[in-house]
ROTI-270425 format. One record per atom (N, C-alpha, C): residue in three letters; x, y, z. Coordinates in steps of 0.1 Angstrom, whole numbers, plus 5000, padded with zeros to 4 digits. Example, Ala and Ser with C-alpha at 12.3 -4.5 7.8 and 13.67 -1.06 7.14 Angstrom:
BEGIN
ala513249435078
ala512349555078
ala513249675078
ser512849785071
ser513749895071
ser512950005079
***
This chain:
BEGIN
lys827091334544
lys828091304555
lys828291154556
phe829491114558
phe829790974558
phe829790934573
thr828890834576
thr828890794590
thr829090644591
val829590604602
val829890454605
val829390414618
cys829190284620
cys828790234632
cys829890244642
glu829590254655
glu830590264666
glu831590154665
asn831190034664
asn832089924666
asn832589864653
ser832389934642
ser832789874629
ser834289874627
met834789794618
met836189784615
met836589914609
glu835689974602
glu836090104595
glu836390214606
met835690214616
met835990304627
met837290284633
leu837690154634
leu838990114639
leu840090164630
val839890144617
val840890194607
val840990344608
gln839890414609
gln839890564609
gln840590614621
asn840390544633
asn841090594645
asn842590574644
asn842990474637
asn844390444636
asn845190524625
leu844390594617
leu845090664606
leu845790794610
asn845290864620
asn845890984625
asn846191084614
leu845191104606
leu845391194595
leu845391344599
pro846191424592
pro846191564596
pro844891634594
lys844491714604
lys843291794603
lys843491934607
val842792024601
val842792164605
val841792194616
thr842192234627
thr841292264638
thr841292414641
glu840392444650
glu840192584654
glu841592644660
glu842292554667
glu843492604674
glu844592634664
asp844492584651
asp845492604641
asp845492744635
gly844592834639
gly844492964635
gly844192984620
cys843492894614
cys843192904600
cys841792944597
leu840992954608
leu839592994606
leu839493144606
leu838493204599
leu838393344598
leu838393414611
ala837693364621
ala837693414635
ala838993374641
gly839893464645
gly841093424651
gly842193374641
phe842093434629
phe843093394619
phe844493434624
asp845393334624
asp846793364628
asp847693304616
glu848093404608
glu848793364595
glu849993264597
glu850893304606
glu852093214608
glu851693074613
lys850893074623
lys850492944628
lys849692854618
cys848892924610
cys848092854600
cys848992804589
leu849892884584
leu850692844573
leu851592724578
arg852092734590
arg852892614596
arg852092494596
lys850792504600
lys849892384601
lys849592324587
leu849292414578
leu848992374564
leu850192304558
ser851292364559
ser852492304553
ser852892174559
ser852892164572
ser853092044580
ser852091934576
gly850891974575
gly849791874572
gly849991824558
leu850291904548
leu850491864534
leu851691774533
phe852791804541
phe853891714540
phe853491574547
ala852691584557
ala852291454564
ala851391374554
phe850591434546
phe849691364537
phe850491294526
gln851791334523
gln852591274513
gln852591124514
thr852791074527
thr852990934529
thr851590864526
tyr850490924531
tyr849190864528
tyr848890854513
leu849290964506
leu849090964492
leu849990864485
glu851090834490
glu851990734484
glu851390594486
phe850690574497
phe849990454500
phe848890434489
ile848190544486
ile847090534476
ile847690504463
gln848790564460
gln849490544447
gln849790394445
glu850190334456
glu850590184456
glu849290094455
thr848290144461
thr847090054462
thr845990084451
phe846090194445
phe845090244435
phe845690244422
ala846190134417
ala846890124404
ala846190184392
ser844790164392
ser844090214381
ser844090364379
glu844490434389
glu844490584388
glu845990634391
lys846890544388
lys848290584391
lys848790724386
gln848490754374
gln848890884368
gln848191004376
asn846890984379
asn846291094386
asn846791104400
val847090994407
val847591004420
val849091054420
glu849791024410
glu851191074409
glu851091224408
ser850191274400
ser849991414398
ser849591484411
leu848691414418
leu848191464431
leu849391474441
cys850191374441
cys851391374450
cys852291484447
tyr852591504434
tyr853491614430
tyr852991744434
gly851691774431
gly851091894434
gly850991924449
thr850791824457
thr850691834471
thr852091874477
lys853091804472
lys854391834477
lys854891984473
his854492014461
his854792154456
his854092254465
leu852892234467
leu852092324476
leu852692334490
ala852992224495
ala853592214509
ala854892294509
thr855692284499
thr856992354498
thr856792504497
thr855792534488
thr855492674486
thr854992744499
ile854092684505
ile853592734518
ile854692744528
arg855492644529
arg856592644538
arg857492764536
gln857692804524
gln858592924521
gln857893054525
met856593054528
met855893164532
met855993184548
val856393074554
val856493084569
val857693164573
ile857593244583
ile858693324588
ile859893234592
asn859593134599
asn860693034603
asn860392894597
pro860792874585
pro860492744578
pro860892614586
asp861892634594
asp862292514602
asp861292464612
glu860292544615
glu859192504624
glu858192424617
val858292414604
val857292324597
val857792174599
val856892094604
val857191954606
val857191874593
ile858291814590
ile858291724578
ile858691584583
pro857791494580
pro858091354585
pro859391304580
asp860191234588
asp861491184583
asp861191044576
ser862191004569
ser862090884561
ser861690754569
ala862190744580
ala861890624589
ala860390624593
ser859890744597
ser858490754601
ser857590724589
gln857990774577
gln857190754565
gln857090604562
lys858290534562
lys858290394559
lys857490314569
ser857590354582
ser856790284593
ser855290304590
leu854890424587
leu853490454585
leu852990374573
leu853790374562
leu853390304550
leu853190154553
ser853990094561
ser853789954564
ser852589934572
lys852290024581
lys851090014590
lys849790024582
leu849890104571
leu848690134563
leu848290004554
lys849289934551
lys849089814542
lys848389704550
ser847489634542
ser846789524548
ser846689414538
asp846489294544
asp846289174535
asp844789164531
lys843989254536
lys842589254532
lys842289374523
ala841889344511
ala841689444501
ala840589544505
trp839589494512
trp838489594516
trp838989694527
ile839889644535
ile840489744545
ile841289844538
glu841989804528
glu842789904520
glu841890004513
lys840789954508
lys839790034501
lys839190134511
ile838790094522
ile838290184533
ile839290284537
thr840590234538
thr841690324542
thr841890434531
thr841790394519
thr841990484507
thr840790584508
his839590534510
his838490624510
his838590734521
leu838990684533
leu839090774545
leu840290874542
ile841390834537
ile842490924534
ile841991034524
leu841390994513
leu840891084503
leu839891184509
arg838991134517
arg837991214523
arg838591324532
asp839491284540
asp840191374549
asp841091474542
phe841791424531
phe842591504523
phe841791614516
thr840591574511
thr839691674505
thr839291784515
ser838991744527
ser838591834537
ser839791934541
phe840991874542
phe842191954545
phe842492054534
met842292004521
met842592094510
met841492204509
glu840292174513
glu839192284513
glu839592394522
lys840092354534
lys840492454544
lys841792524540
thr842692454533
thr843892514528
thr843492624517
val842592594508
val842192684498
val841592804504
arg840692784514
arg840092904521
arg841092994528
ala842092934534
ala843093014541
ala843993084531
val844393024521
val845193084510
val844493194504
arg843193174501
arg842393274495
arg842193394504
tyr841993364517
tyr841893474527
tyr843193554527
leu844293484527
leu845593554527
leu845793644514
lys845393584503
lys845493654490
lys844693784491
asn843493784497
asn842593894497
asn842993994508
thr843793954517
thr844094054528
thr845594104528
arg846294064518
arg847694124516
arg848094114502
ser849094184498
ser849594174485
ser850394044483
phe849793944479
phe850293814479
phe849793744466
ser850693704457
ser850193644445
ser850593504443
***
């Protein structure tokens, strides 16, 4: 587990990131699974991560191709899950202005802050994807869904 000191700059960065998270209220956990609510959350979260992944693409030049692939796959998954929602219009997709604003807030003139930001984004993205995989696997096993 990754821990940080209470007053560290890293904690400040983490608190300002506002990364999507899957919580109990989202209906994605086995107990209290709510398909519609969960799919909405997963799709919205994946669309929200697009901007964060774009930031990583800009700051992590050595892995440009891998990050591009990750961005494409994430967008495709978000779109696919959105199509599974009964009312796709309820899926929150960040508008262009919000994305540009967030992207500029993520940038820093300090390379180490950008590295920490990248680390935190990837860590939370990994956690979000783990929960996404669990939910999709659960759906696959409980209905005729391929």
